[in-house]
C-alpha positions in Angstrom: 0.0 0.0 0.0 1.2 3.5 -0.8 0.0 6.6 0.9 -0.1 9.7 -1.4 -0.5 13.3 -0.6 -3.4 15.1 -2.2 -1.1 17.9 -3.3 1.0 15.4 -5.3 -2.0 13.9 -7.1 -2.9 15.1 -10.6 -6.0 17.1 -10.9 -8.9 15.5 -12.8 -11.6 17.6 -14.3 -15.2 16.7 -13.8 -16.7 15.4 -17.1 -20.3 16.2 -18.0 -21.9 14.1 -20.8 -24.1 16.5 -22.7 -25.8 13.7 -24.6 -27.2 12.1 -21.4 -29.5 13.4 -18.7 -26.7 15.7 -17.3 -27.0 17.6 -20.6 -30.4 18.9 -19.7 -30.3 22.7 -19.3 -31.9 22.6 -15.8 -29.6 19.9 -14.7 -26.6 21.9 -15.9 -27.8 25.0 -14.1 -28.2 22.9 -10.9 -24.7 21.6 -11.1 -23.3 25.1 -12.0 -25.0 26.5 -8.9 -23.2 23.9 -6.7 -19.9 24.6 -8.5 -20.3 28.4 -7.9 -21.0 27.8 -4.3 -18.0 25.5 -3.9 -15.8 28.1 -5.6 -17.1 31.0 -3.7 -18.6 32.7 -6.8 -21.8 34.8 -6.8 -24.4 32.6 -8.5 -27.1 35.1 -9.5 -25.1 37.0 -12.2 -23.9 33.7 -13.7 -27.4 32.3 -13.7 -28.9 35.4 -15.4 -26.3 35.5 -18.1 -26.6 31.7 -18.7 -30.3 31.9 -19.0 -30.3 35.0 -21.3 -29.8 33.0 -24.5 -30.1 29.6 -26.1 -28.6 26.3 -25.1 -25.3 27.1 -26.8 -25.1 30.4 -24.9 -25.7 28.5 -21.7 -22.8 26.2 -22.4 -20.6 29.1 -23.4 -21.3 30.9 -20.1 -20.8 27.8 -18.0 -17.6 27.0 -19.9 -16.2 30.5 -19.3 -16.8 30.3 -15.6 -16.1 26.6 -14.9 -14.2 25.3 -17.9 -11.0 25.1 -15.8 -12.7 22.5 -13.6 -15.2 20.9 -16.0 -15.1 19.3 -19.4 -18.4 19.3 -21.3 -18.6 16.3 -23.7 -20.9 16.2 -26.7 
């Protein structure tokens, strides 16, 4: 058995499969709300921007805010 330190472990992004149930716009908004809370971001401006356009705009907004931590897969 090997004990590893968290700081030495490679970071793995969360993967969201947009072709499955997680790709639903409301599901994406729910996940994004949790991510914003976890990262200490103010949710309301992100939500308003994400909901101000079509599905592709939603993905663009979420990617701009959370793309460093999440991969969206089509």
